[in-house]
N, C-alpha and C positions, 0 to 999 in steps of 0.2 A: 615718614615709611615710604619710601618710593613706591609707586603702582608703576600695574602692567600698562601699556600704553598702545594706540592702534598706529600701525601703517600700512600704508596701502601696498598688496603685495598680489601676485596672482596665486590660486587655490594650487597646490600640491595634489599628485595623485596619492593612488589610497597609499594609508601607510605600509602596509607588509611588504608593497613591489616596491617603496622608496627607500625601506631599509635595503633591501637584497641592492639595487643598486647604489643606495647608497654607499657603504663598506666599499664596493668594488671603487668608486670614483674615488673615497679618499685613499686607498691603496694606491692609484694612480698619480695623486698628488706629491707622493712619497718621495719618489726618484729626483723631484726638483727643489726638495729640500735638505737632500742628501745626496745630490750629485758624484757619478763617479770622478774621479782623479781629480778633485776641486777642494782638495785641502782647507783651504783658506775659508770656503766655504763650511764646511764641516766643524772645523773648528770654533766659528760663528754659532753654529746652532749648539753646539756644548756648551760654551760660553754662555750663551742667554737662557739654557734650561739650567746650568749654575744657578745664576741670579735670579733665577726664578724661584731654584728651593731654596735659598740664601733669605730671597724674601718674607717666604712662605714662614720659616723657621723663625723669622724677626716678628712677624705678625703675629704668631701662634705666643710668641715669649711675652710680648709686648703687656698683655694683660695681667700675665703672672707678674711684670714689675707693677701695675696698676694695684695689685694686690697686695704687695706689699709697702707700697705707699700707703695706703689704705690704713694699713695694718700700723703701720710706724705713728700714725695719727691718734691713733686710740693703744694707750700703754697696758692697758688689760690684755691687748692682742699682741704684744711686741715680742715674745718669745717666737713666735708663728713661723720664722723662715728668716737664712740667714743674710738675705738680702736689708732685713729692715735696720741691719747695723749701720747703714749706708746713710740714713736719715731720711726726713722725710724730704726735706728741699731737694736732696740729691737724689731722689727715687723719682720725683718729679720733674726733675730735669731729664734722669735717664730715660723716663716714659715717656717724653716731649722726641727725647732723640731718637728712639726707636722707631717711633714715628714716623718721624723724619727720613730715618734708613729706610722702612718701608718702601716711602713710598719715592726714593732715590734708587734702592737696586730694581725694581719694577721700570721706573725710568730709564735706566742701565739698562736693563736686559729689552727693553723697548728698540732701544738706540743701536743698539750689538745686533738685534735680528731684525731691523727693519732693511738691510742689506741683502741678507738672504730671502725677506719678503717679498722684495720689491724686483732681485735679480728674477727667483720664481715666477713673478707675474710676468713681468717683460719676455722672460723666454714662453712661458705658455701662451701670450698674446703672441709671437712672433712666428712661433712651429705652427698657429693656428692660420693666421693670414697667411703663410708659406703655403700652406696645406691645401687652402682655399684654391689659390691660383694653380696648383697642380690638378687640380679635380678638373675632369671633360669639361668641355661643353655642355653636355648633354643634361650634367648633374645643375649645371650654372641656367641651362634653359627652365628647368622646373623649381628651381627657388627665385624668392626675391631678394635683391642685394640688399635691402633694407633689412630683412628677418637672419640674414650672413652675419651683419654688421653687429644688429643686435645680439646674436649667439655669442660672438666674441666680448663683447662688451659685458651682457650678463654675466660669461662664464668665468670672466677675469675678473668680475666683482665677487663673486660668489667667491672665490679661490682666497680671495683677499678678507671677506668676512669669516669663512672658515677657517684662514690661520687665527686671525684677531683673537676670536671668541671659542673657539673651539680646544685652538693649543694653550692662548693666555687668559682664559676665563673659567671654560669648564675645566680643563684640566689644572688647573692650580687650584679652582672650589675642591675637586674631589683629594687631592695631596692636603687642603688646608682641613676639611672636614675628616680624612681622617688622623691626622696629629692633634686634633682636637679632643679626635672620641679615643684617643691613648691619653692624653692629659687628661682625661674625665675618669679613666679607668683605674688609673696609678694615682689620682689626688682625690678620687671620690669612690663610688663604687658603681655596679653595672646599671642600677637604675636608674643616674644620670643618662648615662648611654642608649639605654634601651628608649629615653624618652625622646632624646636628641632623633634617635633612628626613626622612631614611628613618625615623628613630628615631619622628618623631611621626608620620610617614603609617604605618608598621607597628602604631603605639599606638591610632590613631583606628579605621585598619580591625579590629585584633582586639575592641578596645573593641565597635564596633558590631556587629558579627557576633555576638560572644558574649553583649551584650543582646539582641538581638531573639531568640536562641535561649532564654535566660532568660526572656523577655518570656510565653512560651508556657509554659511551666512555670511560672511567676506564675501563670499562667491557672488550671493546673491546680490548684493550690495554693489559687488564691480559691475555685474552685467547690467543693473539697473542701470548705472549711470552709464555705464557705455552706449545702450539704450537710447537714455536722454541726448547724451551728447550728437548721436549720429542722425537723430530727429534735428534737431538744431540746426548743424553742419546741413544737412539736405535741404532744408527751407531756407538758409539763407543763399546758397549756392542755386535755387531755383527760386529768386527773389521776383525776377520777373516773371515766371508761371505762376506765382503765389498772388500779385498784384492782377495780373489777368484775369483771373478766374475770383477775385475779391475773397482770398482763402485766408484772409488775417487771422480771423477770429477762428478758423478751421485749424489751423495751425498753432495756434495758441494752444488750444483745448488738446491739440495732440501730443504738446510739448510737456505742458500741464501732466496731462495722466500717465507720462514714463517718470517725469518727478514725482509724482505721486508714490508710485512704485517702492521709486529707490528714496522715498522718505521712510517709508514703511521699514526696508532693508537695514538703513541706517538709524533708527528708533532701535532694532531688533540688535544691533550691532553695540548701541550706545548701553541698552540695557546689561546682553551679554558681559560688557568690559566691568559694567558695576558689579556683577554678579562673580567673574573672575577675582576681581580687585577685596572684596567683601570677603567672600570664602578664601583666598589667600592671609588674609590679615587674621581672620578668624582662628585660622591653621596654626600660623606662626605664634599667636597671641595665647591659644591654648597651650600648647608647647612651651612659649618662656614663663607662661604664671607656673604649670607643672613642674620645670626645672628648677624657678626658685623658690617654689613650696618647698622642695627637697632642703634646698640650699638654706631656706629659714627655719625650719625645722632642726637644720643641724645647727645653728649658731645659737636658736633656743635652749640647745643639749648641750652646748659647748664643745659639739664636736668639730665647728668650722667658725671661723672668724668672720668677723664683716668684711674683710678684705678677700674672703674666699665667696661671700654672698657678690661683692661686687663684681669679682673676677666672673661669675658662672654669668651672670648680666652681660658683661663685656663679650664673652664667648657667644650666646647666643644672638645679641645683635649683630655680630661679627657674621656669625654664617646667615643671618636672615637678609641681610643687607643683598649678597650677591644673588640672592635666592628670588627678590623680588623682581628679576630681569628674565627670571629661566622661561614665562609663559612667550613674550617677546622673541628672546635670543633661540629658543626651541622654533618657533614658527619660520625667523628669519634661517638657522639653518637647514632647514626641511626646502626651503626653496632654494638657497645655495647650492644645495645638492642636486635638485632639477635641474638646476643652470649649468652646473658643470657637467652634470651630467649630458647635458645637450652637446656640451661645446667639446668633451670625451668620444663622443659618440661621433661628430664631426669630424675629428681626429681621425679616428676610425674609419670614415668613408672610404672606399679602395677607389682611387682613378680607373676610368675606364682604359684609358690610354696610357700605357706605360713603355718605357726602353727594353730594347732586349737585353739579356744580361752580356754579351758581347758585342752590342752597338759601336760603332763607328763613326768618325764624322765623317760627315758627307763628302765627297771629293769632284769636286765641279770641274766641269772640261766643255762647257759652254751652253749647259744649261736647258738639254733633252728631255721633255717629259713624255713617259710610253702608259698607256693606259690599257694592259691584257685580260681582255674578258672580267673586266671590274665589274662588282657586286657590291649590292649594299641595300639593307633594311634597317630603316630607324626602329620598326616594328617586324616581327616575323613574319605578320599577315599582310605585311603592305611593302611590297618589294618597291625600292626608288630604283634603284641599276640594274639592269637584267643581261649583264654579260659587254658592258662597252669597249670597245677597242679603239685604240684611237693613237697617234703618233703626232705629235707637238716637236720638229725640230729645233736646234739651239736656234735663236736667234728668231726664229719666226714668229708670226704674228698669227692665231688659231683665235676665232671666235666660236660662242658655245649659243646656239640662241634656242629658243624652243616657248611652249607654254608656260604657265605657272604648275610647278611642281612635277614637271619635265627630268629634271635632275640635273639641273645647269649649278646652281650654288654648290647644292651636294656634293660635284666633281673639286671643286675649289676647297671644300670642308675636307675633304679626302685628302687631299694634296697637302693641305697643311698639318694634318693629323689630326684635326679636332676628332677624327673617327676612324677606325681602322677598317676598312673592305671586308666586309664578311663574304669574299669570295674574289680568285683575280689576282691582278698585282697593280699597282701603280710605283714606276720608276724613274727617277731621276738621273742621266747620264748612266744607265741602268742599274743603278744601285737602287733596291727594294727600300720605300721609305720606312720600311716599320724594321731594317737591318741598322739604320743611322740614328745618331743620335739626335733627341726633337731640339738639341740646341742647334745644332749644323742646318737641320731644316730649316727651322724658322730664321736661321740667318739668311739662308739661300733667297725665300722668298718675301716679296713687297707686296702688299694688298692694301687698294683703294677701294675702299666698299662705297655701296651707295649712302650712306650718310654717314660721314667722317665724324665721330664724337672725339673733343676735344676735352683734355681736363682744365679744371677748373685755376690755372694759371695765365701766364704772360703768353703771346703770341710766341716768344723765343721759346720759352720752356719746351713749346707743343711742337715746334719747329726741330730744336732739340732734341725731344725725345727718339728722333730716328738713330742718333748713333751718342752712343753713352760719353765719350769723352771729345764732341765735338768742336770745334774752335769758332766762334765770332764769325770769323770768315766762311766758313764751311758752311752755317748757319745760312747768311747772308746771300751764298753762292746759289744755294739750294732754294732759296725763295726767290731769285732771280730766276732763277730754270722757271719754278712753278709758277712767274711770273704776280707774283704779288710783294715783292718787294717796294715796287713801287706806291703799292697802297699802302702797305704798313709807313713807308717814310712820311705820307700827310696824317696820320694819327699823332696826335696830340702827345702821345706818351710814345710812340714809336714802337719799336718789341717789348717794350715794356708795359705794354697795353694787357689789360685782362680780359679774358676771352668770355668768363662768366661760364655757371654751370652747363658741362656739355657743349660747351662752345657756343650759348644761345645769344652772345651779346655780336657776333657775327651772321652774316647772311649767309644761306646754301653755297652761294657760289664761293665766298671767303672761306670759307671753312671747308670747303673741296681741296681748294688751292693750299691752304697749308695742309691737307693731307697729303698731298701730291709731294711738296716740299718735303713732309716728312719723311716719307716713301723713300723722295730722292736721295736724301742725305743717307738713307738706310743703304743703297746702295744694292740691291739686290740683284741676283742674275736670273732670277725668274718674275714675272709682275703677273699679279693675278689682279684683274679688273673687277671686282662685283657690281654689275650694273651702276658704274661710279659715276651715271650723268641722267640717269633717270628719274631722280627726283628734283630735277633743277629744270626754270623755265627753257623753252629753246634757246634765245640770245644768250643766256648764261652758259650752255652745255656747248653751243659751239665754241664757246671761248675756251670754256674747261677742255673739250677735247683735242684743241691744238696743242695746248699743254700735255695733255697724255700722249698726243703721237710723239711729241719730242721725247716726254719719257722713255718710250718704248724703242727707241733706238738705240741698239747694239743687246737686247735683254729678249729673252724668251719671253711673250707677250700670251697671255690667255684671258679673255675677252666675255665676258658674262654680261648678255646687252637682252633689253625686252627691245630697245630701240633699234631697227634694222640702220637706219641712218647713220648711225656711230662705228660700223663694221662694214662698211663697204668696202673699204682700202683693206682688209683683213688678207692675209695669205690663203685661207683656208675657212672656211665657214662651214661649222656642224651644226645641224639642223637637229635636236632630240624631241623624243615623242616617248610620254611613259616609260622612260629609262631605254631607249633604246634610241639608235642614233640611224635617222630613216633619209638624210640627206647629207651631202656635203661636197662642196668645192668652192668654187670662187663665187663672186656676188653674180658676176654677169654667167655664170657657167647654170648658174642656179636659178636663174630669171628666166634662162632660156631654156631648161627643164619643165617650165610651169607647173612644180608640184607644189608642197606644202610651202616651202620658203618665199614663192611667189608670191602665191597667196595671203601669206603677209604680208608681204612687202606692199602688194594691192591696196590691202584693210588698211595698213598703215598710213600710205600716201589721201587715200580717201579722207581718212580722218585729220588729216595736217589740213587740207585741203579746206574742211569745214571749219576748221578752227580759223584760217585766215581769211 
């Protein structure tokens, strides 16, 4: 008899809440298994269910053939069934064929349904992935990327598990139990059915009760394991500190203390598993003995044949085998419902920024940008922009400067519509950004951020990312314009060079040039430089600045800058403070005024002098 076993899992929430959310989660999977307008998928679902029914009919009929074969070998019982006339050898062959057909129909069912299941998983994963990209920046800033990927992974695995065990294990088990109950009532009497029902009911009650108890113990064990693991990693990461303070023994004792807690919890888990397995075996054995005693009495009284006795035993074994996995399956189904609930909860998360129902594509006439009394607050109690009005003519270069928290980067985020303004308007060529499609808005704006993040792929892929159908010549032309083509040619693999995760195999200046090339390939009408050189050293900054200046020709450029030396050639410099415009003008005019900009310039000049 196969016994229940442990598998590491997270502890699910309390059962009543899980049941309520569980049924709602299961209902959400339905449309993916029975999609509207896809007849082929529906045909496969119906075919798989028919094969499931046939497989169970064969499985339930197999012990009847077995009974007839036994009776055929007992001459005194030869008249107990019409199948006996086939002969013992023929019945034995038929028994083997029935077992083979049962397995064959099950495998055929799995093969037919595999397309449906995999299609549903792929569709769910794609829908969730696409929805994550639709969510607003504010959502992603508050969630860990790794956590989001785990939600997708666990949710899809949960659906897969639910399909395999709920539809093709629990469902067939219920059907098989119903068919066996009918056979017992027809061929024998209600005592057999009552014994089986009581046995199964006790088994399920005991399994669920002990499993709920064991889930709490498993939670304790997992917590202790996590604690021990964290202490070990923390100690190893601080290896030098441990050595500085001669704390090796102290760290060993600290780790051993955590492992002692894990040991106690693990022992409780092992003991509870033994209790679960023994209790399940005791209930099943008791039910088996009771039913077999009924059959033995019937044989002694001449009411039943030896074949009937053997058949009853076969049915009981057939029932108990799938029940042995009930505890594990129950726990896994509960966890799958939790994981699926998280995924569907993510799918139900609405984006903060949505297109207007009548949104039209942005019609560019040059790329003029206008802010009209623009107001914004990430939090109602902390206003960032306090009614800014600003004009950026088409083809002009305007710089936004000011202290951290003054609202410079926020204006860039509002322009790209990562957020919507809480008051006022932001216009491009006279069109409110809230009235145009997001796709056309994003196509019109190119952004070079402070830290360019690259995909873990080749340099060619990262530059070509700026234009979906870019040709090799266009990619190389963009690289030349960004002054990185010659560097790429010196690499052993050229444009096929892998840049590593987040581009870490390249220096800061090289990453920025790849980012500039990517944006040049996009060829936007409006260019947003968000402190594009502030993270670079002075020499690299000067080289990159030349590329940025060349890049801005013929485009509307909005530069968000911390280093004022990078914006001295701007057509207009706007000084922000606490979300308001306090000064604006050319570099020379602002220095002449002797105000905030002049003070910032003098301070940075002293810093440059001190560093020199």
